[in-house]
C-alpha positions as CSV (number, residue, x, y, z in Angstrom):
1,M,74.2,1.2,18.0
2,P,71.8,1.6,21.0
3,L,70.1,-1.5,22.4
4,A,66.7,0.0,21.6
5,T,67.6,0.3,17.9
6,H,68.8,-3.4,17.9
7,L,65.6,-4.5,19.5
8,L,63.5,-2.5,17.0
9,A,65.4,-3.9,14.1
10,L,65.0,-7.5,15.5
11,A,61.3,-7.0,15.9
12,I,60.9,-5.7,12.4
13,F,62.9,-8.6,11.0
14,A,60.8,-11.1,13.0
15,I,57.6,-9.6,11.7
16,L,58.9,-9.7,8.1
17,L,60.1,-13.3,8.5
18,H,56.7,-14.2,9.9
19,R,54.8,-12.6,7.0
20,I,57.1,-14.1,4.4
21,S,56.6,-17.5,6.0
22,L,52.9,-17.1,6.1
23,Y,52.6,-15.9,2.6
24,T,54.8,-18.7,1.4
25,H,52.7,-21.3,3.1
26,R,49.5,-19.8,1.7
27,L,50.9,-19.8,-1.8
28,L,52.8,-23.1,-1.9
29,L,51.6,-25.4,0.9
30,S,48.0,-24.5,1.6
31,P,45.5,-27.2,0.5
32,L,43.8,-24.4,-1.6
33,R,47.0,-23.7,-3.6
34,S,45.7,-25.4,-6.7
35,I,42.4,-23.4,-6.8
36,P,42.7,-20.5,-9.3
37,G,42.3,-16.9,-8.2
38,P,44.3,-13.6,-7.9
39,L,47.7,-13.9,-6.4
40,L,47.1,-11.2,-3.8
41,S,43.8,-12.8,-2.7
42,A,45.7,-16.1,-2.0
43,T,48.0,-14.3,0.5
44,S,45.8,-11.7,2.1
45,R,42.2,-11.0,3.0
46,L,42.7,-7.3,2.1
47,P,41.4,-7.5,-1.5
48,L,38.2,-9.1,-0.4
49,Q,37.6,-6.6,2.4
50,L,38.3,-3.7,0.1
51,T,35.7,-5.1,-2.3
52,L,33.1,-5.3,0.5
53,F,34.0,-1.8,1.7
54,R,33.4,-0.4,-1.8
55,G,30.1,-2.2,-2.1
56,T,31.2,-4.1,-5.3
57,P,31.2,-7.8,-4.3
58,H,28.6,-8.7,-7.0
59,T,30.5,-7.2,-10.0
60,T,33.9,-8.2,-8.6
61,F,33.0,-11.8,-8.1
62,L,31.4,-12.0,-11.5
63,A,34.6,-10.6,-13.1
64,L,36.7,-13.2,-11.1
65,H,34.4,-16.0,-12.2
66,K,34.6,-15.0,-15.8
67,H,38.4,-14.9,-15.6
68,Y,39.2,-17.9,-13.4
69,G,36.2,-20.3,-13.8
70,P,33.5,-21.9,-11.6
71,I,35.6,-22.0,-8.4
72,V,37.8,-19.1,-7.2
73,R,40.0,-18.6,-4.3
74,I,38.8,-15.2,-3.1
75,A,40.8,-15.1,0.2
76,P,43.6,-17.2,1.7
77,N,41.0,-19.6,3.3
78,Q,37.9,-18.8,1.4
79,L,36.4,-20.1,-1.8
80,G,33.7,-18.7,-4.1
81,F,31.5,-21.0,-6.2
82,F,29.4,-20.1,-9.2
83,T,27.5,-23.3,-10.2
84,A,24.1,-24.8,-9.6
85,Q,25.6,-27.9,-8.1
86,S,27.5,-25.8,-5.5
87,F,24.2,-24.4,-4.2
88,K,23.0,-27.9,-3.6
89,D,26.2,-29.2,-2.0
90,I,26.7,-26.2,0.3
91,Y,23.1,-25.3,1.3
92,G,21.2,-28.5,0.7
93,S,19.4,-30.2,3.6
94,A,22.0,-33.1,3.8
95,S,25.1,-31.0,3.2
96,G,26.3,-30.9,6.8
97,F,27.7,-27.4,6.2
98,T,27.2,-24.8,9.0
99,K,27.2,-21.0,9.0
100,D,30.6,-19.5,9.3
101,P,30.4,-17.6,12.7
102,R,32.7,-14.9,11.5
103,F,30.0,-13.5,9.2
104,Y,26.9,-13.7,11.3
105,N,26.4,-11.1,14.1
106,A,23.6,-11.1,16.7
107,P,21.6,-7.8,17.0
108,V,22.3,-5.4,19.8
109,N,20.8,-7.6,22.5
110,G,23.5,-10.2,21.8
111,V,20.9,-13.0,21.2
112,H,20.8,-14.7,17.8
113,G,17.7,-15.2,15.7
114,M,17.0,-17.7,12.8
115,V,19.0,-15.6,10.3
116,T,22.2,-15.6,12.4
117,E,22.0,-18.7,14.6
118,I,24.9,-21.0,13.9
119,N,23.6,-24.1,15.8
120,D,21.3,-26.1,13.6
121,K,19.4,-27.5,16.5
122,Q,18.6,-24.1,17.9
123,H,17.7,-22.8,14.5
124,A,15.3,-25.6,14.0
125,R,13.7,-24.9,17.4
126,M,13.1,-21.2,16.5
127,R,11.8,-22.1,13.0
128,R,9.3,-24.6,14.5
129,V,7.8,-21.9,16.7
130,F,7.4,-19.4,13.8
131,A,6.2,-22.1,11.3
132,P,2.5,-21.7,12.0
133,G,2.6,-18.2,10.6
134,F,4.0,-19.4,7.2
135,T,1.8,-22.4,6.3
136,A,-0.5,-22.6,3.3
137,K,-3.5,-22.2,5.7
138,A,-1.9,-19.1,7.2
139,L,-1.3,-17.7,3.8
140,I,-5.0,-17.9,2.9
141,E,-5.9,-16.1,6.1
142,Q,-3.4,-13.4,5.6
143,E,-4.4,-12.7,2.0
144,E,-7.2,-10.2,2.9
145,L,-4.8,-8.1,4.9
146,I,-2.2,-8.1,2.1
147,V,-4.8,-7.2,-0.5
148,W,-5.9,-4.3,1.6
149,Y,-2.3,-2.9,1.8
150,V,-1.7,-3.4,-2.0
151,D,-4.9,-1.6,-2.8
152,A,-3.8,1.2,-0.4
153,L,-0.5,1.4,-2.2
154,L,-2.3,1.8,-5.6
155,D,-4.5,4.6,-4.2
156,C,-1.4,6.4,-2.9
157,L,0.3,6.0,-6.3
158,A,-2.8,7.3,-8.1
159,Q,-2.9,10.3,-5.9
160,H,0.8,11.2,-6.1
161,A,1.0,10.4,-9.8
162,L,-1.2,13.4,-10.4
163,D,1.7,15.6,-9.2
164,G,4.2,14.2,-11.7
165,P,6.9,11.5,-11.6
166,L,7.3,9.5,-8.4
167,D,9.8,7.1,-6.8
168,V,8.0,3.8,-7.1
169,A,10.8,2.0,-5.2
170,K,10.1,4.1,-2.1
171,W,6.4,3.4,-2.2
172,L,7.0,-0.4,-2.6
173,N,9.3,-0.3,0.4
174,A,6.5,1.6,2.3
175,M,4.0,-1.1,1.4
176,T,6.1,-4.1,2.3
177,F,7.3,-2.7,5.6
178,D,3.7,-1.9,6.5
179,I,2.6,-5.5,5.6
180,T,5.4,-7.2,7.5
181,S,5.1,-5.1,10.6
182,D,1.3,-5.7,10.7
183,L,1.8,-9.4,10.3
184,L,4.5,-9.4,13.0
185,F,3.3,-6.9,15.5
186,G,-0.4,-6.4,14.8
187,E,0.3,-2.8,13.9
188,S,2.0,-1.3,10.9
189,F,4.7,1.4,10.7
190,G,2.2,3.7,9.0
191,C,4.4,4.4,6.0
192,L,1.6,4.4,3.4
193,A,-0.7,6.5,5.6
194,K,2.0,9.1,6.2
195,G,3.4,9.0,2.7
196,K,7.0,8.5,3.9
197,I,9.4,5.9,5.2
198,H,9.4,5.5,9.0
199,P,12.6,6.8,10.7
200,W,13.1,3.3,12.1
201,I,13.4,1.9,8.6
202,E,15.8,4.6,7.5
203,Y,18.0,3.8,10.4
204,M,17.8,0.1,9.6
205,F,19.3,0.8,6.1
206,T,22.1,2.7,7.6
207,S,22.8,0.1,10.3
208,V,23.0,-2.7,7.6
209,K,25.8,-0.8,5.9
210,A,27.5,-0.3,9.3
211,L,27.3,-4.1,9.8
212,V,29.3,-4.6,6.6
213,Y,32.0,-2.2,7.9
214,M,32.1,-3.9,11.3
215,G,32.4,-7.3,9.6
216,I,35.4,-6.0,7.8
217,V,36.9,-4.6,11.0
218,K,36.4,-8.0,12.7
219,Q,38.8,-9.5,10.2
220,F,41.7,-7.5,11.6
221,P,41.8,-7.9,15.5
222,W,44.1,-4.9,16.0
223,L,41.7,-2.7,14.0
224,E,38.7,-4.0,15.9
225,C,40.3,-3.1,19.2
226,A,41.1,0.4,18.0
227,V,37.6,1.0,16.6
228,A,36.0,-0.3,19.8
229,K,38.0,2.2,21.8
230,C,37.3,5.1,19.5
231,M,33.6,4.5,18.8
232,P,31.4,7.2,20.4
233,G,29.0,6.0,23.1
234,K,26.1,7.6,21.2
235,V,26.5,5.0,18.4
236,M,25.6,2.1,20.7
237,W,22.9,4.2,22.4
238,D,21.3,4.9,19.1
239,A,21.4,1.2,18.2
240,K,19.8,0.2,21.5
241,Q,17.1,2.9,21.0
242,H,16.4,1.6,17.5
243,Y,16.2,-2.0,18.8
244,S,13.9,-1.0,21.7
245,V,11.2,-0.1,19.1
246,V,11.0,-3.8,18.2
247,E,10.9,-4.8,21.9
248,E,8.0,-2.5,22.5
249,K,6.1,-3.7,19.5
250,V,6.7,-7.4,20.4
251,G,5.4,-6.7,24.0
252,R,2.2,-5.1,22.8
253,R,1.6,-8.0,20.3
254,L,2.1,-10.7,22.9
255,R,-0.1,-8.9,25.5
256,S,-2.9,-8.6,23.0
257,D,-5.6,-11.3,22.8
258,S,-5.4,-11.5,19.0
259,K,-6.2,-15.0,17.6
260,R,-5.3,-14.3,14.0
261,T,-2.8,-16.4,12.2
262,D,0.1,-14.0,11.8
263,F,3.8,-14.4,12.1
264,M,3.5,-14.4,15.9
265,A,0.8,-16.9,16.2
266,G,3.1,-19.8,17.2
267,V,4.9,-17.6,19.7
268,A,1.7,-16.4,21.3
269,R,0.5,-19.9,21.6
270,L,3.5,-20.9,23.7
271,G,3.3,-17.9,26.1
272,A,5.2,-14.6,26.4
273,G,6.5,-14.6,30.0
274,D,7.8,-17.1,32.4
275,E,6.0,-19.9,30.5
276,A,8.1,-19.1,27.4
277,E,11.3,-19.4,29.5
278,V,10.2,-22.8,30.7
279,N,9.4,-23.9,27.1
280,V,12.9,-22.8,26.0
281,R,14.4,-25.2,28.6
282,L,12.1,-27.9,27.3
283,E,13.3,-27.0,23.7
284,K,9.8,-26.0,22.7
285,G,9.6,-22.3,22.6
286,L,11.5,-19.0,22.5
287,S,12.7,-16.6,25.2
288,R,11.5,-13.0,25.0
289,A,15.0,-12.0,23.8
290,E,14.9,-14.6,21.0
291,V,11.4,-13.4,20.0
292,C,12.7,-9.9,19.7
293,S,15.8,-10.9,17.7
294,N,13.7,-12.9,15.3
295,A,11.2,-10.1,14.9
296,Y,14.0,-7.7,14.1
297,F,15.4,-9.9,11.3
298,L,11.9,-10.8,10.0
299,T,11.0,-7.2,9.7
300,I,14.0,-6.6,7.4
301,A,13.9,-9.9,5.6
302,G,10.2,-10.0,5.1
303,S,9.9,-6.6,3.6
304,E,13.2,-5.5,2.0
305,T,13.5,-8.7,-0.1
306,V,10.0,-8.3,-1.6
307,A,10.3,-4.5,-2.2
308,T,13.7,-5.0,-3.8
309,A,12.5,-7.8,-6.1
310,L,9.4,-5.8,-7.2
311,S,11.5,-2.7,-7.8
312,G,14.1,-4.6,-9.9
313,T,11.4,-6.5,-11.8
314,L,9.5,-3.3,-12.6
315,Y,12.8,-1.6,-13.7
316,Y,13.7,-4.4,-16.1
317,L,10.2,-4.6,-17.5
318,C,10.3,-0.9,-18.3
319,K,13.7,-1.4,-20.0
320,S,12.1,-4.2,-22.1
321,P,9.0,-2.7,-23.6
322,S,7.9,-5.9,-25.4
323,C,8.0,-7.8,-22.1
324,L,6.0,-5.1,-20.4
325,H,3.4,-5.1,-23.1
326,T,3.0,-8.9,-23.1
327,L,2.6,-9.0,-19.3
328,T,0.2,-6.0,-19.1
329,S,-1.9,-7.5,-21.9
330,S,-1.9,-10.9,-20.2
331,I,-3.0,-9.4,-16.9
332,R,-5.7,-7.2,-18.3
333,T,-7.1,-10.0,-20.4
334,A,-7.1,-12.5,-17.6
335,F,-8.7,-10.3,-14.9
336,P,-12.0,-8.3,-15.6
337,T,-11.7,-6.4,-12.3
338,S,-9.0,-5.6,-9.8
339,S,-10.8,-7.6,-7.2
340,S,-10.5,-10.8,-9.3
341,I,-6.7,-10.6,-8.9
342,T,-5.8,-12.9,-6.0
343,F,-3.0,-15.2,-4.7
344,S,-4.5,-18.2,-6.5
345,S,-5.7,-16.5,-9.7
346,T,-2.2,-14.9,-10.3
347,N,-0.6,-18.3,-9.9
348,E,-2.3,-19.4,-13.1
349,I,-0.6,-16.7,-15.2
350,R,2.5,-18.4,-16.5
351,Y,4.1,-15.3,-18.0
352,L,3.7,-13.3,-14.8
353,K,5.5,-16.1,-12.9
354,A,8.2,-16.2,-15.6
355,V,8.7,-12.4,-15.3
356,I,9.1,-12.6,-11.5
357,N,11.6,-15.5,-11.8
358,E,13.6,-13.6,-14.3
359,G,13.5,-10.5,-12.1
360,L,14.9,-12.5,-9.2
361,R,17.6,-13.9,-11.5
362,I,18.9,-10.7,-13.0
363,Y,18.4,-8.6,-9.8
364,P,18.4,-11.0,-6.8
365,P,17.4,-9.3,-3.5
366,F,20.4,-10.9,-1.8
367,A,23.2,-10.5,-4.3
368,H,26.0,-11.8,-2.1
369,G,26.7,-15.3,-0.8
370,A,26.1,-16.9,2.6
371,P,29.4,-18.2,3.9
372,R,29.5,-21.8,5.3
373,L,32.0,-24.2,6.9
374,P,32.2,-27.8,5.9
375,P,31.5,-30.6,8.4
376,P,34.3,-32.2,10.4
377,G,36.7,-34.0,8.0
378,G,35.7,-31.8,5.1
379,A,33.2,-32.4,2.2
380,M,32.9,-32.4,-1.6
381,V,31.5,-29.3,-3.3
382,D,30.9,-29.6,-7.1
383,G,33.6,-32.2,-7.5
384,I,36.2,-30.4,-5.3
385,F,37.2,-31.6,-1.8
386,V,36.9,-28.7,0.7
387,H,39.0,-29.2,3.8
388,E,37.6,-28.6,7.3
389,G,37.8,-24.9,8.3
390,V,37.7,-23.5,4.7
391,S,34.9,-21.0,4.3
392,V,32.8,-21.4,1.2
393,A,29.8,-19.6,-0.5
394,A,27.9,-19.7,-3.7
395,Y,27.4,-16.2,-4.9
396,N,23.9,-15.3,-6.3
397,Y,24.5,-12.3,-8.6
398,A,27.7,-13.7,-10.2
399,T,26.2,-17.2,-10.7
400,Y,22.9,-15.7,-12.2
401,H,24.9,-13.4,-14.5
402,S,27.4,-16.1,-15.6
403,P,27.5,-16.6,-19.4
404,T,28.4,-20.2,-18.6
405,N,25.1,-20.7,-16.8
406,F,22.8,-18.5,-18.9
407,Y,22.5,-17.4,-22.5
408,L,22.3,-13.6,-22.8
409,A,22.9,-13.6,-19.0
410,D,22.8,-9.8,-18.6
411,E,19.6,-9.4,-20.5
412,F,16.0,-9.7,-19.3
413,H,14.2,-12.6,-21.0
414,P,11.3,-14.2,-19.2
415,E,11.0,-16.6,-22.1
416,R,13.9,-18.6,-20.6
417,W,11.5,-19.8,-17.9
418,L,8.7,-20.9,-20.2
419,G,10.7,-23.5,-22.2
420,T,9.3,-22.1,-25.5
421,D,12.6,-20.7,-26.9
422,Q,15.3,-23.1,-27.8
423,C,18.1,-20.6,-27.5
424,F,17.6,-20.8,-23.7
425,A,17.4,-24.6,-23.7
426,N,20.8,-24.9,-21.9
427,D,20.2,-22.4,-19.2
428,V,20.8,-23.8,-15.7
429,L,17.5,-22.6,-14.2
430,E,18.0,-24.8,-11.1
431,G,21.0,-22.6,-10.2
432,V,18.7,-19.7,-9.4
433,Q,18.0,-19.9,-5.7
434,P,17.3,-16.4,-4.5
435,F,15.6,-17.7,-1.3
436,S,18.3,-20.3,-0.7
437,L,17.4,-23.9,-0.1
438,G,17.5,-26.7,2.5
439,T,16.6,-26.3,6.2
440,R,18.0,-22.8,6.2
441,G,15.9,-21.7,3.2
442,C,13.7,-18.6,3.6
443,I,10.7,-19.4,5.8
444,G,8.6,-16.9,3.9
445,K,9.3,-17.9,0.4
446,T,5.7,-18.9,-0.5
447,L,4.3,-15.7,0.9
448,A,6.9,-13.6,-0.9
449,Y,6.1,-15.1,-4.3
450,A,2.3,-14.6,-3.6
451,E,2.9,-11.0,-2.5
452,M,5.0,-10.2,-5.6
453,R,2.5,-11.8,-8.0
454,L,-0.4,-9.9,-6.4
455,T,1.3,-6.5,-6.3
456,L,2.8,-6.6,-9.8
457,A,-0.5,-7.8,-11.3
458,K,-2.7,-5.2,-9.6
459,L,-0.2,-2.4,-10.4
460,L,-0.1,-3.2,-14.1
461,W,-3.8,-3.8,-14.3
462,R,-4.4,-0.3,-13.0
463,F,-1.5,1.7,-14.4
464,D,0.6,2.2,-17.5
465,V,4.3,2.5,-16.4
466,K,7.1,4.5,-18.0
467,L,10.6,4.8,-16.8
468,R,12.0,8.3,-16.4
469,K,15.3,9.2,-18.1
470,E,17.0,9.9,-14.8
471,S,16.5,6.3,-13.8
472,E,17.8,4.7,-17.0
473,A,20.9,3.4,-15.2
474,W,19.1,2.6,-11.9
475,D,20.6,-0.9,-11.8
476,E,24.2,0.5,-11.4
477,Q,24.1,0.1,-7.6
478,R,26.4,-0.9,-4.8
479,V,25.7,-3.8,-2.5
480,Y,26.1,-3.8,1.4
481,Y,24.3,-7.0,2.1
482,L,21.3,-5.2,0.7
483,W,21.2,-3.2,-2.6
484,D,21.9,0.4,-2.0
485,K,18.9,1.4,-4.1
486,G,18.4,4.9,-5.5
487,A,15.1,6.5,-6.5
488,L,13.3,4.6,-9.3
489,M,11.5,7.4,-11.0
490,V,8.5,6.5,-13.2
491,D,5.5,8.1,-14.8
492,L,2.3,6.3,-13.9
493,I,-0.8,6.8,-16.0
494,E,-4.1,5.4,-14.6
495,R,-5.9,3.3,-17.3
496,E,-9.3,4.6,-18.3
């Protein structure tokens, strides 16, 4: 037998021996060996990556939870949790858990923003700079602008409803992107004015899906090298061109003399040029690259989450006629005019708040989980010791749809948030954390709730809404970090 054949056989044998040894260790010797889960998931990351590739992590993890219980081994060194306590233990302020760097990529400029920054100290520095734009005082000052955009949305809907059914999800996205871009850059994307989604936003949705695929590729180094070599140069060029729009808008905002309390107020106060670089060294401010990275993520997070929550809530209201009738009646009884619908007045309508909370539970804007690593030495999560280096996450959609956590978990029942129906008395409401919690919780949570209350109240005050037959199964969607939403077709009839 030729020497080359011997060497090839030896190499194959060595590879097989290594894999057998690795799989044996993962099954029999790993500290996670006692955690239930699929056998293949305990030995390989492939099942998890295929789930992410297919866009079905939400339904797959729910099925795993129902079969295996509150804690599931979803990969050789990765655990999924599905309880209220796990959210507190993993994401709470005193948890000591940090973001798993394998799952958080910086934008094309290579500089992290608040959403992806791993280091807690650097994250806190960035958050302090942006905080002035998200205070209670700032919210009051921003209300007039947001009301203007909501009213503009309703006028657009009234005009286009005359032509027949319309995609309300598209229009909600148009409004929220206009609001967020105006509060960030002092200028909107003009989606409502033009009656269509800006190309920058369409590219953003595509790039988010690409991020999922690149995250999968990163789990296999040999594949990552191959993809890097084969990727056309135009892909990176397109990404840089897309990102340059944010850089240009940030530049215009920081060169302006605007004194309004928007998202950039804290940044503008600390300077936009060399002064900002000095402040970074003093751990006070942000570099221009950090400002752009944060603006990029805030554009997405500040708009897509609200639009998704509103779309989902409206869909489930239409699928639950009695709930829709109750809410519509409550709004039209409470408010004599559209102008009387404000941030503060809508906060007094308990049923409206219950509807929004139930919408966030049954259709959370972020359906996935945010992977974390325990502190040095490991930590306890819901009564289970998690060793150092093990990646963990609490999964929103699966937790919120768990029959263990909620009665009639797959049904839309705002009453569960009112405490008036005893059949929901054992629901684990504190387990619903759509905006996360702790020091990494969403900086715009209060604004998001106010924007949702205002938009939904004004919409139902002015229109009767009916779901079209072609959107009956609208909720059957895939997830690639964000929901891959289809058209939400409705008939809108303006009230007399």
